[in-house]
C-alpha positions as CSV (number, residue, x, y, z in Angstrom):
1,X,130.4,72.8,88.9
2,X,129.2,73.1,85.5
3,X,129.3,76.3,83.7
4,X,126.2,78.2,82.3
5,X,126.1,81.0,80.0
6,X,124.9,84.7,80.5
7,X,122.4,85.8,78.2
8,X,123.6,89.6,77.1
9,X,121.2,92.6,76.7
10,X,119.8,93.0,73.4
11,X,117.9,96.3,73.6
12,X,116.8,99.2,75.8
13,X,113.6,97.0,77.3
14,X,113.5,97.1,81.1
15,X,115.2,94.0,82.6
16,X,112.0,93.3,84.8
17,X,108.5,93.5,84.5
18,X,106.5,93.8,87.6
19,X,102.7,93.3,87.1
20,X,100.0,94.4,89.4
21,X,96.6,93.2,88.9
22,X,94.0,95.4,90.5
23,X,90.1,94.7,90.8
24,X,88.7,97.4,93.5
25,X,91.9,97.7,95.5
26,X,93.1,101.4,94.3
27,X,93.0,102.5,97.8
28,X,96.4,100.4,98.2
29,X,98.1,100.7,94.9
30,X,100.4,103.7,96.0
31,X,101.6,101.3,98.8
32,X,102.6,98.5,96.4
33,X,104.1,101.0,94.0
34,X,106.1,103.1,96.5
35,X,107.9,99.7,97.7
36,X,109.0,99.1,94.1
37,X,110.1,102.7,93.4
38,X,112.3,102.2,96.6
39,X,113.9,98.7,95.3
40,X,117.9,98.7,95.1
41,X,117.2,97.3,91.4
42,X,115.6,100.2,89.5
43,X,115.7,98.9,85.7
44,X,112.1,97.8,85.7
45,X,108.8,98.8,84.5
46,X,105.2,98.4,86.5
47,X,102.2,97.4,84.7
48,X,99.1,98.1,86.7
49,X,96.1,95.9,85.3
50,X,92.6,97.4,85.9
51,X,90.7,94.4,86.0
52,X,87.5,95.8,85.0
53,X,87.1,97.4,88.7
54,X,83.4,98.3,89.4
55,X,84.6,100.5,92.3
56,X,84.4,104.0,91.5
57,X,87.0,105.3,93.7
58,X,89.4,102.6,92.2
59,X,88.4,103.5,88.4
60,X,88.6,107.2,89.2
61,X,92.2,106.9,90.7
62,X,93.6,104.6,88.2
63,X,92.5,106.8,85.3
64,X,94.5,109.8,86.1
65,X,97.6,107.3,87.8
66,X,100.9,108.7,87.1
67,X,104.2,107.6,88.8
68,X,107.4,106.8,87.6
69,X,108.4,103.9,85.4
70,X,104.3,103.0,85.7
71,X,101.5,102.4,83.2
72,X,97.9,101.4,83.6
73,X,96.2,98.8,81.2
74,X,92.4,98.7,81.3
75,X,90.4,95.8,80.6
76,X,86.8,96.3,79.9
77,X,85.5,93.6,81.9
78,X,86.6,91.6,85.0
79,X,88.6,88.7,83.6
80,X,90.2,87.1,87.2
81,X,93.3,87.3,88.6
82,X,95.0,84.6,86.2
83,X,94.1,86.1,83.1
84,X,94.8,89.7,84.4
85,X,98.3,88.5,85.0
86,X,98.7,87.0,81.5
87,X,97.4,90.2,79.9
88,X,99.7,92.1,81.9
89,X,102.8,90.0,80.8
90,X,101.7,90.1,77.4
91,X,102.4,93.6,77.8
92,X,105.7,93.5,79.6
93,X,109.1,94.0,78.0
94,X,111.1,92.5,80.8
95,X,113.3,89.3,80.9
96,X,112.1,88.5,84.4
97,X,108.5,89.0,85.7
98,X,107.2,89.5,88.8
99,X,103.3,89.4,89.7
100,X,102.5,91.6,92.8
101,X,99.0,91.7,94.1
102,X,97.7,95.5,94.6
103,X,97.6,95.3,98.3
104,X,101.1,93.6,98.7
105,X,104.6,95.3,99.0
106,X,108.1,94.1,98.5
107,X,111.2,94.8,101.1
108,X,113.8,97.2,99.1
109,X,116.3,94.3,98.1
110,X,114.0,91.7,97.1
111,X,114.0,92.2,93.1
112,X,117.7,92.7,93.2
113,X,118.4,89.2,95.2
114,X,116.1,87.5,93.1
115,X,117.4,88.7,89.7
116,X,121.0,87.8,91.3
117,X,119.9,84.1,91.9
118,X,119.2,83.5,88.3
119,X,121.7,85.7,86.7
120,X,124.1,83.5,89.1
121,X,122.5,79.9,88.2
122,X,121.1,79.6,84.7
123,X,119.5,76.3,86.4
124,X,117.1,78.2,88.7
125,X,113.9,79.9,87.0
126,X,111.8,81.2,89.5
127,X,112.7,82.5,93.2
128,X,110.8,83.5,96.1
129,X,111.5,84.5,99.9
130,X,109.6,84.0,103.1
131,X,106.8,86.2,103.6
132,X,105.9,88.7,106.4
133,X,102.3,89.0,106.8
134,X,101.0,92.6,108.1
135,X,97.6,94.2,108.6
136,X,94.8,92.6,110.7
137,X,97.7,90.0,112.0
138,X,101.2,89.9,112.2
139,X,103.0,86.8,111.6
140,X,105.9,85.1,109.4
141,X,105.3,82.1,107.0
142,X,108.4,80.5,106.6
143,X,108.1,79.3,103.3
144,X,110.0,75.9,102.2
145,X,113.0,75.4,100.2
146,X,112.3,74.4,96.6
147,X,111.2,70.6,96.6
148,X,109.4,69.1,93.6
149,X,107.5,66.5,95.8
150,X,106.3,69.1,98.3
151,X,105.3,71.3,95.3
152,X,103.0,68.7,93.9
153,X,100.9,68.6,97.0
154,X,102.0,71.8,99.2
155,X,102.2,75.6,97.5
156,X,105.5,76.6,98.6
157,X,105.3,80.1,97.7
158,X,103.3,83.2,97.3
159,X,102.4,84.9,94.0
160,X,105.3,87.5,93.9
161,X,107.9,84.9,93.1
162,X,110.0,86.2,90.3
163,X,110.2,84.2,87.1
164,X,111.9,84.2,83.7
165,X,109.5,85.2,81.0
166,X,110.8,82.5,78.7
167,X,109.6,79.9,81.5
168,X,106.1,81.7,81.5
169,X,105.9,81.4,77.7
170,X,107.0,77.6,77.5
171,X,104.1,76.6,80.0
172,X,101.7,79.0,78.4
173,X,101.2,81.4,81.3
174,X,98.5,81.2,84.1
175,X,95.8,78.7,83.8
176,X,92.8,81.3,83.3
177,X,89.9,79.2,84.4
178,X,91.4,79.0,87.9
179,X,89.7,82.1,88.8
180,X,88.8,81.0,92.4
181,X,92.1,80.8,93.6
182,X,95.1,78.6,93.6
183,X,96.2,80.0,90.1
184,X,99.8,80.7,91.4
185,X,100.2,77.1,92.7
186,X,99.0,75.8,89.7
187,X,101.6,77.8,87.9
188,X,104.5,76.9,90.1
189,X,103.6,73.2,89.5
190,X,103.3,73.3,85.8
191,X,106.6,75.4,85.8
192,X,108.0,72.2,88.2
193,X,106.5,69.8,85.7
194,X,108.2,71.2,83.0
195,X,111.6,70.8,84.6
196,X,112.0,74.5,85.8
197,X,113.4,74.7,89.3
198,X,113.2,77.3,92.2
199,X,114.9,78.4,95.0
200,X,114.0,80.5,97.9
201,X,115.7,83.1,99.8
202,X,115.7,82.7,103.6
203,X,114.7,86.4,104.4
204,X,111.3,88.1,105.0
205,X,111.1,89.8,101.8
206,X,107.6,90.0,100.6
207,X,104.9,91.8,102.7
208,X,101.4,90.2,102.5
209,X,98.6,92.2,103.4
210,X,95.9,90.6,105.5
211,X,92.6,92.6,106.1
212,X,89.2,91.3,106.5
213,X,87.9,88.1,104.6
214,X,90.4,87.7,101.7
215,X,90.6,86.3,98.5
216,X,93.0,83.6,99.8
217,X,90.7,82.9,102.9
218,X,88.0,82.1,100.3
219,X,90.1,80.0,98.1
220,X,91.3,77.9,101.4
221,X,87.6,77.3,101.8
222,X,87.5,75.6,98.6
223,X,91.1,74.0,98.6
224,X,89.8,70.3,98.0
225,X,87.9,71.2,94.6
226,X,90.7,73.5,93.8
227,X,93.3,70.9,94.3
228,X,91.2,68.7,92.2
229,X,91.2,71.1,89.5
230,X,95.1,71.3,89.5
231,X,95.2,67.6,89.1
232,X,92.9,67.4,86.4
233,X,95.0,70.3,84.8
234,X,98.1,68.6,85.2
235,X,97.2,64.5,85.0
236,X,100.5,63.4,83.9
237,X,102.2,64.7,87.2
238,X,99.7,62.8,89.4
239,X,99.0,59.4,87.9
240,X,102.4,58.1,89.5
241,X,104.1,61.5,91.3
242,X,106.9,59.3,92.8
243,X,108.1,58.5,89.4
244,X,107.7,62.0,88.3
245,X,109.6,63.4,91.2
246,X,112.5,61.0,90.4
247,X,112.2,62.2,87.1
248,X,112.5,65.7,88.0
249,X,115.5,65.4,90.3
250,X,117.6,63.8,87.8
251,X,117.2,66.7,85.5
252,X,117.7,69.7,88.1
253,X,121.3,70.8,88.0
254,X,123.1,74.1,88.8
255,X,124.6,76.0,85.7
256,X,126.6,78.4,86.8
257,X,127.4,81.7,85.0
258,X,131.2,82.9,84.8
259,X,130.5,86.3,84.7
260,X,127.1,86.5,86.8
261,X,127.1,90.6,87.0
262,X,127.8,91.3,83.4
263,X,124.3,92.5,83.1
264,X,123.8,94.2,86.2
265,X,125.0,97.7,85.6
266,X,125.6,100.3,87.8
267,X,123.0,102.7,86.4
268,X,120.2,100.3,87.1
269,X,120.5,100.8,90.5
270,X,119.1,103.0,93.1
271,X,121.2,106.1,94.4
272,X,120.8,105.6,97.9
273,X,121.2,109.3,99.4
274,X,123.9,109.9,102.3
275,X,125.2,106.3,102.2
276,X,128.7,106.3,103.6
277,X,129.8,103.2,104.8
278,X,129.7,99.3,103.7
279,X,130.3,96.7,106.3
280,X,131.5,93.3,105.5
281,X,131.2,91.0,108.2
282,X,132.5,87.4,108.9
283,X,130.8,87.4,112.4
284,X,128.3,84.6,113.4
285,X,124.9,85.5,114.8
286,X,125.9,85.8,118.3
287,X,128.6,88.2,117.6
288,X,126.5,90.1,115.3
289,X,124.0,90.9,118.1
290,X,126.8,91.8,120.5
291,X,128.8,94.1,117.8
292,X,125.5,96.0,117.1
293,X,124.9,96.3,120.9
294,X,127.8,98.1,121.2
295,X,128.4,100.1,118.1
296,X,125.0,100.4,116.5
297,X,125.7,103.0,113.5
298,X,123.3,105.9,113.0
299,X,124.3,106.8,109.8
300,X,122.9,104.7,106.4
301,X,124.9,101.6,105.2
302,X,125.3,98.7,103.7
303,X,125.6,95.5,105.9
304,X,127.1,92.5,104.0
305,X,127.2,89.1,106.1
306,X,129.5,86.7,104.6
307,X,127.9,84.0,107.2
308,X,124.4,82.6,107.6
309,X,122.8,84.2,110.3
310,X,119.6,83.5,112.4
311,X,116.5,85.2,112.3
312,X,116.8,87.4,115.7
313,X,120.3,88.8,114.2
314,X,118.9,89.2,110.7
315,X,115.8,91.1,112.1
316,X,118.4,93.4,114.0
317,X,120.3,94.2,110.9
318,X,117.1,95.0,109.0
319,X,116.0,97.3,111.8
320,X,118.9,99.2,111.3
321,X,119.3,99.2,107.5
322,X,117.0,97.9,104.6
323,X,120.3,97.4,102.6
324,X,121.3,94.1,104.3
325,X,123.1,91.2,102.0
326,X,123.4,87.8,103.7
327,X,125.3,86.3,101.2
328,X,124.9,82.2,102.0
329,X,121.0,83.0,101.4
330,X,121.5,84.0,97.5
331,X,124.9,83.4,96.5
332,X,127.0,80.5,96.1
333,X,130.4,80.5,97.5
334,X,132.4,80.9,94.1
335,X,130.5,84.2,93.5
336,X,130.6,85.8,96.7
337,X,133.8,87.9,96.5
338,X,133.0,89.5,93.0
339,X,129.3,90.4,94.5
340,X,131.1,92.7,97.3
341,X,133.3,94.1,94.7
342,X,130.1,94.7,92.4
343,X,128.6,96.5,95.6
344,X,131.7,98.4,96.0
345,X,131.8,99.6,92.4
346,X,128.3,100.7,92.1
347,X,128.2,103.2,95.1
348,X,131.5,105.8,94.3
349,X,133.1,107.2,97.4
350,X,131.9,104.4,99.9
351,X,134.0,103.5,102.6
352,X,134.6,99.7,103.1
353,X,135.1,98.2,106.7
354,X,135.9,94.6,107.3
355,X,134.9,93.3,110.9
């Protein structure tokens, strides 16, 4: 095990900046912001980038928009999704960045879990999860785990991946010429090519809205041309991809932090009302489902699972409470006990039950 170093806080800037580009999607913005204000991790800022919207209602709505932790950046003209993201990030003050599309949402623990992955392991620079599609269709995108070879030829994650601001700076941000789509994939490819490594959390923490004929569908119809644009912008990665992948695999390593929770203060978390219990479970999936059938609690609680769980048992837990922590999904073995202590510490008066 290699030991990394935790970078301490140096100022009062928010730890995370969430950038929400908005072009004529004002009707969805409240849903996106609401999902952020419910996050367990609360040390963040929200920057809504009005990307030259032409919709009167969107402009009227954003002109007077006031929500906690939120400000609106107005661009004089429409510059496109990658440039709007870059504009918002340049205004951001956070160590970590999340770019959330205006019509999407995040599950309550997403920001916390993504940050913890990178606070624990300095060898990881961007994090994502499985995606629940909602709206005109309902399905799950089981995004694969990070693999540099797959990344070059298959987009492994959605735009709301959380990444280190320092990585964005290193690769010069999103490629602004890719206005027609796949700009997020090109960004993840460039991060990979620079030696930055990602990690997927095996939970449905990103909620992607599908309604009508979407931007993503239009991009998919142009996939071949857009992929050629990606290769043109990253020629060294595609001349001999096998050699590049071998080189990248040699560069990736875990850099575990000896004090992984030092930057995660109790005051940075949401105060969950009426929270009374924290259950720490060592049960497997079958045992978990049987226990829930007999003992389904009605009071709010935190559920901590020491074992990996299948999707059925995970779904059952998330139906019970949004505060589910399946430790093998995002925390290495060495840091799990301390994380449980960290959870208990930030909730005064909570009762701890081991089952």
